[in-house]
TORKOL-4160 file (C-alpha; in steps of 0.2 Angstrom, whole numbers, padded with zeros to 4 digits, m for minus):
235
<pt num="1" X="0492" Y="m0204" Z="m0165"/>
<pt num="2" X="0479" Y="m0216" Z="m0168"/>
<pt num="3" X="0484" Y="m0229" Z="m0155"/>
<pt num="4" X="0482" Y="m0216" Z="m0142"/>
<pt num="5" X="0466" Y="m0210" Z="m0150"/>
<pt num="6" X="0459" Y="m0229" Z="m0147"/>
<pt num="7" X="0466" Y="m0232" Z="m0129"/>
<pt num="8" X="0456" Y="m0215" Z="m0121"/>
<pt num="9" X="0442" Y="m0220" Z="m0130"/>
<pt num="10" X="0443" Y="m0235" Z="m0120"/>
<pt num="11" X="0448" Y="m0228" Z="m0104"/>
<pt num="12" X="0432" Y="m0218" Z="m0107"/>
<pt num="13" X="0418" Y="m0232" Z="m0109"/>
<pt num="14" X="0426" Y="m0241" Z="m0096"/>
<pt num="15" X="0423" Y="m0224" Z="m0084"/>
<pt num="16" X="0406" Y="m0221" Z="m0090"/>
<pt num="17" X="0397" Y="m0234" Z="m0082"/>
<pt num="18" X="0406" Y="m0231" Z="m0064"/>
<pt num="19" X="0401" Y="m0213" Z="m0064"/>
<pt num="20" X="0386" Y="m0220" Z="m0068"/>
<pt num="21" X="0385" Y="m0230" Z="m0054"/>
<pt num="22" X="0389" Y="m0215" Z="m0038"/>
<pt num="23" X="0374" Y="m0204" Z="m0047"/>
<pt num="24" X="0360" Y="m0209" Z="m0032"/>
<pt num="25" X="0340" Y="m0215" Z="m0039"/>
<pt num="26" X="0329" Y="m0201" Z="m0042"/>
<pt num="27" X="0316" Y="m0199" Z="m0028"/>
<pt num="28" X="0297" Y="m0199" Z="m0032"/>
<pt num="29" X="0286" Y="m0189" Z="m0019"/>
<pt num="30" X="0267" Y="m0191" Z="m0019"/>
<pt num="31" X="0255" Y="m0175" Z="m0021"/>
<pt num="32" X="0247" Y="m0173" Z="m0003"/>
<pt num="33" X="0229" Y="m0174" Z="m0004"/>
<pt num="34" X="0217" Y="m0160" Z="m0011"/>
<pt num="35" X="0207" Y="m0155" Z="0006"/>
<pt num="36" X="0192" Y="m0143" Z="0002"/>
<pt num="37" X="0195" Y="m0126" Z="0012"/>
<pt num="38" X="0183" Y="m0125" Z="0029"/>
<pt num="39" X="0169" Y="m0110" Z="0025"/>
<pt num="40" X="0167" Y="m0099" Z="0041"/>
<pt num="41" X="0151" Y="m0090" Z="0043"/>
<pt num="42" X="0150" Y="m0075" Z="0055"/>
<pt num="43" X="0134" Y="m0070" Z="0061"/>
<pt num="44" X="0140" Y="m0053" Z="0068"/>
<pt num="45" X="0134" Y="m0037" Z="0062"/>
<pt num="46" X="0118" Y="m0026" Z="0056"/>
<pt num="47" X="0104" Y="m0032" Z="0044"/>
<pt num="48" X="0089" Y="m0028" Z="0038"/>
<pt num="49" X="0075" Y="m0037" Z="0027"/>
<pt num="50" X="0058" Y="m0041" Z="0026"/>
<pt num="51" X="0043" Y="m0052" Z="0031"/>
<pt num="52" X="0025" Y="m0060" Z="0025"/>
<pt num="53" X="0014" Y="m0071" Z="0035"/>
<pt num="54" X="m0002" Y="m0074" Z="0045"/>
<pt num="55" X="m0010" Y="m0067" Z="0061"/>
<pt num="56" X="m0023" Y="m0079" Z="0070"/>
<pt num="57" X="m0033" Y="m0073" Z="0088"/>
<pt num="58" X="m0028" Y="m0082" Z="0103"/>
<pt num="59" X="m0044" Y="m0077" Z="0110"/>
<pt num="60" X="m0060" Y="m0076" Z="0100"/>
<pt num="61" X="m0071" Y="m0068" Z="0113"/>
<pt num="62" X="m0070" Y="m0049" Z="0105"/>
<pt num="63" X="m0061" Y="m0055" Z="0088"/>
<pt num="64" X="m0062" Y="m0067" Z="0075"/>
<pt num="65" X="m0053" Y="m0084" Z="0074"/>
<pt num="66" X="m0050" Y="m0081" Z="0055"/>
<pt num="67" X="m0034" Y="m0082" Z="0050"/>
<pt num="68" X="m0025" Y="m0063" Z="0043"/>
<pt num="69" X="m0014" Y="m0061" Z="0031"/>
<pt num="70" X="0002" Y="m0048" Z="0037"/>
<pt num="71" X="0017" Y="m0041" Z="0030"/>
<pt num="72" X="0033" Y="m0029" Z="0037"/>
<pt num="73" X="0051" Y="m0026" Z="0039"/>
<pt num="74" X="0063" Y="m0031" Z="0052"/>
<pt num="75" X="0080" Y="m0024" Z="0056"/>
<pt num="76" X="0095" Y="m0028" Z="0070"/>
<pt num="77" X="0110" Y="m0032" Z="0076"/>
<pt num="78" X="0118" Y="m0050" Z="0080"/>
<pt num="79" X="0136" Y="m0055" Z="0087"/>
<pt num="80" X="0142" Y="m0070" Z="0089"/>
<pt num="81" X="0153" Y="m0078" Z="0103"/>
<pt num="82" X="0160" Y="m0093" Z="0112"/>
<pt num="83" X="0161" Y="m0097" Z="0099"/>
<pt num="84" X="0142" Y="m0106" Z="0092"/>
<pt num="85" X="0132" Y="m0094" Z="0102"/>
<pt num="86" X="0123" Y="m0078" Z="0092"/>
<pt num="87" X="0113" Y="m0064" Z="0102"/>
<pt num="88" X="0107" Y="m0049" Z="0095"/>
<pt num="89" X="0093" Y="m0035" Z="0098"/>
<pt num="90" X="0081" Y="m0034" Z="0084"/>
<pt num="91" X="0065" Y="m0020" Z="0078"/>
<pt num="92" X="0049" Y="m0025" Z="0066"/>
<pt num="93" X="0034" Y="m0018" Z="0062"/>
<pt num="94" X="0018" Y="m0029" Z="0054"/>
<pt num="95" X="0005" Y="m0022" Z="0044"/>
<pt num="96" X="m0012" Y="m0030" Z="0044"/>
<pt num="97" X="m0027" Y="m0027" Z="0034"/>
<pt num="98" X="m0043" Y="m0021" Z="0041"/>
<pt num="99" X="m0053" Y="m0035" Z="0047"/>
<pt num="100" X="m0072" Y="m0030" Z="0048"/>
<pt num="101" X="m0076" Y="m0047" Z="0054"/>
<pt num="102" X="m0085" Y="m0046" Z="0074"/>
<pt num="103" X="m0091" Y="m0059" Z="0086"/>
<pt num="104" X="m0111" Y="m0057" Z="0087"/>
<pt num="105" X="m0117" Y="m0058" Z="0106"/>
<pt num="106" X="m0133" Y="m0066" Z="0109"/>
<pt num="107" X="m0141" Y="m0049" Z="0112"/>
<pt num="108" X="m0138" Y="m0044" Z="0095"/>
<pt num="109" X="m0122" Y="m0033" Z="0099"/>
<pt num="110" X="m0108" Y="m0032" Z="0090"/>
<pt num="111" X="m0091" Y="m0031" Z="0095"/>
<pt num="112" X="m0077" Y="m0027" Z="0083"/>
<pt num="113" X="m0057" Y="m0029" Z="0089"/>
<pt num="114" X="m0047" Y="m0024" Z="0076"/>
<pt num="115" X="m0027" Y="m0024" Z="0076"/>
<pt num="116" X="m0020" Y="m0016" Z="0059"/>
<pt num="117" X="m0004" Y="m0014" Z="0065"/>
<pt num="118" X="0010" Y="m0023" Z="0077"/>
<pt num="119" X="0027" Y="m0019" Z="0082"/>
<pt num="120" X="0039" Y="m0026" Z="0094"/>
<pt num="121" X="0058" Y="m0023" Z="0101"/>
<pt num="122" X="0066" Y="m0040" Z="0105"/>
<pt num="123" X="0083" Y="m0047" Z="0111"/>
<pt num="124" X="0087" Y="m0064" Z="0106"/>
<pt num="125" X="0096" Y="m0078" Z="0109"/>
<pt num="126" X="0103" Y="m0092" Z="0097"/>
<pt num="127" X="0114" Y="m0106" Z="0093"/>
<pt num="128" X="0124" Y="m0108" Z="0075"/>
<pt num="129" X="0133" Y="m0123" Z="0068"/>
<pt num="130" X="0138" Y="m0118" Z="0048"/>
<pt num="131" X="0125" Y="m0108" Z="0041"/>
<pt num="132" X="0111" Y="m0112" Z="0050"/>
<pt num="133" X="0103" Y="m0104" Z="0068"/>
<pt num="134" X="0090" Y="m0106" Z="0078"/>
<pt num="135" X="0085" Y="m0096" Z="0093"/>
<pt num="136" X="0071" Y="m0089" Z="0105"/>
<pt num="137" X="0066" Y="m0070" Z="0106"/>
<pt num="138" X="0058" Y="m0061" Z="0118"/>
<pt num="139" X="0052" Y="m0042" Z="0122"/>
<pt num="140" X="0041" Y="m0027" Z="0121"/>
<pt num="141" X="0027" Y="m0026" Z="0108"/>
<pt num="142" X="0017" Y="m0013" Z="0102"/>
<pt num="143" X="0001" Y="m0014" Z="0093"/>
<pt num="144" X="m0013" Y="m0001" Z="0085"/>
<pt num="145" X="m0032" Y="m0005" Z="0086"/>
<pt num="146" X="m0048" Y="m0003" Z="0088"/>
<pt num="147" X="m0063" Y="m0008" Z="0099"/>
<pt num="148" X="m0082" Y="m0005" Z="0093"/>
<pt num="149" X="m0100" Y="m0011" Z="0098"/>
<pt num="150" X="m0116" Y="m0007" Z="0089"/>
<pt num="151" X="m0132" Y="m0015" Z="0089"/>
<pt num="152" X="m0141" Y="m0017" Z="0072"/>
<pt num="153" X="m0128" Y="m0010" Z="0063"/>
<pt num="154" X="m0128" Y="0008" Z="0073"/>
<pt num="155" X="m0113" Y="0011" Z="0085"/>
<pt num="156" X="m0118" Y="0011" Z="0102"/>
<pt num="157" X="m0108" Y="0020" Z="0117"/>
<pt num="158" X="m0098" Y="0008" Z="0128"/>
<pt num="159" X="m0084" Y="0010" Z="0139"/>
<pt num="160" X="m0069" Y="m0004" Z="0144"/>
<pt num="161" X="m0055" Y="m0010" Z="0154"/>
<pt num="162" X="m0040" Y="m0012" Z="0147"/>
<pt num="163" X="m0039" Y="m0014" Z="0128"/>
<pt num="164" X="m0021" Y="m0012" Z="0131"/>
<pt num="165" X="m0010" Y="m0005" Z="0117"/>
<pt num="166" X="0008" Y="m0010" Z="0126"/>
<pt num="167" X="0011" Y="m0028" Z="0132"/>
<pt num="168" X="0024" Y="m0042" Z="0127"/>
<pt num="169" X="0028" Y="m0055" Z="0114"/>
<pt num="170" X="0041" Y="m0069" Z="0113"/>
<pt num="171" X="0044" Y="m0082" Z="0099"/>
<pt num="172" X="0058" Y="m0091" Z="0091"/>
<pt num="173" X="0062" Y="m0096" Z="0075"/>
<pt num="174" X="0076" Y="m0105" Z="0061"/>
<pt num="175" X="0087" Y="m0093" Z="0050"/>
<pt num="176" X="0098" Y="m0102" Z="0036"/>
<pt num="177" X="0112" Y="m0090" Z="0026"/>
<pt num="178" X="0108" Y="m0096" Z="0010"/>
<pt num="179" X="0121" Y="m0086" Z="m0001"/>
<pt num="180" X="0133" Y="m0071" Z="0003"/>
<pt num="181" X="0127" Y="m0059" Z="0014"/>
<pt num="182" X="0109" Y="m0063" Z="0013"/>
<pt num="183" X="0096" Y="m0078" Z="0026"/>
<pt num="184" X="0081" Y="m0082" Z="0026"/>
<pt num="185" X="0070" Y="m0087" Z="0040"/>
<pt num="186" X="0055" Y="m0095" Z="0047"/>
<pt num="187" X="0047" Y="m0088" Z="0065"/>
<pt num="188" X="0034" Y="m0089" Z="0076"/>
<pt num="189" X="0030" Y="m0074" Z="0087"/>
<pt num="190" X="0016" Y="m0073" Z="0100"/>
<pt num="191" X="0009" Y="m0055" Z="0105"/>
<pt num="192" X="m0001" Y="m0052" Z="0123"/>
<pt num="193" X="m0006" Y="m0036" Z="0126"/>
<pt num="194" X="m0017" Y="m0039" Z="0143"/>
<pt num="195" X="m0037" Y="m0041" Z="0142"/>
<pt num="196" X="m0053" Y="m0031" Z="0138"/>
<pt num="197" X="m0068" Y="m0030" Z="0148"/>
<pt num="198" X="m0083" Y="m0021" Z="0145"/>
<pt num="199" X="m0089" Y="m0010" Z="0159"/>
<pt num="200" X="m0104" Y="m0001" Z="0152"/>
<pt num="201" X="m0113" Y="m0002" Z="0137"/>
<pt num="202" X="m0128" Y="m0016" Z="0131"/>
<pt num="203" X="m0134" Y="m0028" Z="0144"/>
<pt num="204" X="m0127" Y="m0043" Z="0136"/>
<pt num="205" X="m0110" Y="m0038" Z="0131"/>
<pt num="206" X="m0108" Y="m0029" Z="0151"/>
<pt num="207" X="m0094" Y="m0040" Z="0160"/>
<pt num="208" X="m0087" Y="m0048" Z="0145"/>
<pt num="209" X="m0069" Y="m0050" Z="0145"/>
<pt num="210" X="m0058" Y="m0055" Z="0134"/>
<pt num="211" X="m0039" Y="m0057" Z="0131"/>
<pt num="212" X="m0029" Y="m0046" Z="0119"/>
<pt num="213" X="m0018" Y="m0057" Z="0108"/>
<pt num="214" X="m0010" Y="m0064" Z="0094"/>
<pt num="215" X="m0001" Y="m0080" Z="0086"/>
<pt num="216" X="0010" Y="m0076" Z="0072"/>
<pt num="217" X="0019" Y="m0087" Z="0057"/>
<pt num="218" X="0031" Y="m0078" Z="0048"/>
<pt num="219" X="0042" Y="m0080" Z="0033"/>
<pt num="220" X="0056" Y="m0068" Z="0031"/>
<pt num="221" X="0073" Y="m0061" Z="0019"/>
<pt num="222" X="0087" Y="m0053" Z="0030"/>
<pt num="223" X="0101" Y="m0043" Z="0019"/>
<pt num="224" X="0119" Y="m0045" Z="0030"/>
<pt num="225" X="0129" Y="m0028" Z="0027"/>
<pt num="226" X="0147" Y="m0038" Z="0024"/>
<pt num="227" X="0144" Y="m0052" Z="0039"/>
<pt num="228" X="0130" Y="m0063" Z="0033"/>
<pt num="229" X="0140" Y="m0078" Z="0024"/>
<pt num="230" X="0156" Y="m0086" Z="0021"/>
<pt num="231" X="0168" Y="m0074" Z="0026"/>
<pt num="232" X="0186" Y="m0085" Z="0027"/>
<pt num="233" X="0193" Y="m0102" Z="0022"/>
<pt num="234" X="0205" Y="m0112" Z="0032"/>
<pt num="235" X="0216" Y="m0123" Z="0021"/>
């Protein structure tokens, strides 16, 4: 029995290396390199927001050329297509403080032309790359304004043609999605409401003609309802 056990052990010792030789070697594969997700920005959707800035008279015949503060609100809808183009529509309202400055004519007549509200409904078209959008806009403009003539501080009767409250506006700007649902913009907008001519009144202002226009620069923030920011990731 002892001889039998010793013989079996010897056979097992000889067979073990052969069996091990038949087992295939373990292979190692390198883990794939990490690729960060690609953020996809989508400008499609509704938004509302506010803005502040300054307004400057384009023609100083009847208006002071001093810069004036403005502030207001805006809202609209954008649609992204093709795939980097964005088109939309926006309504905007701006408030300006009353301007008591006027233009003094050579004969001593003071003319004041004061616009305290500006509004617009515009279409806009833009090109986007990632979170940035550069755009142009244009459309209908409205204003609330007063026109006055006085001599030595006393209001004087006069008549005019023009002094329009309806006109057009054009402009452009840059908008940037800085957080989910939030964007900031810098914008230039020009308003034109035709011209005004004084047809009757003090002699030194009769026949005077001026253009009713304003240049504005605005900084604004918009809240975008669910669409304004990274909406998906691609791996």
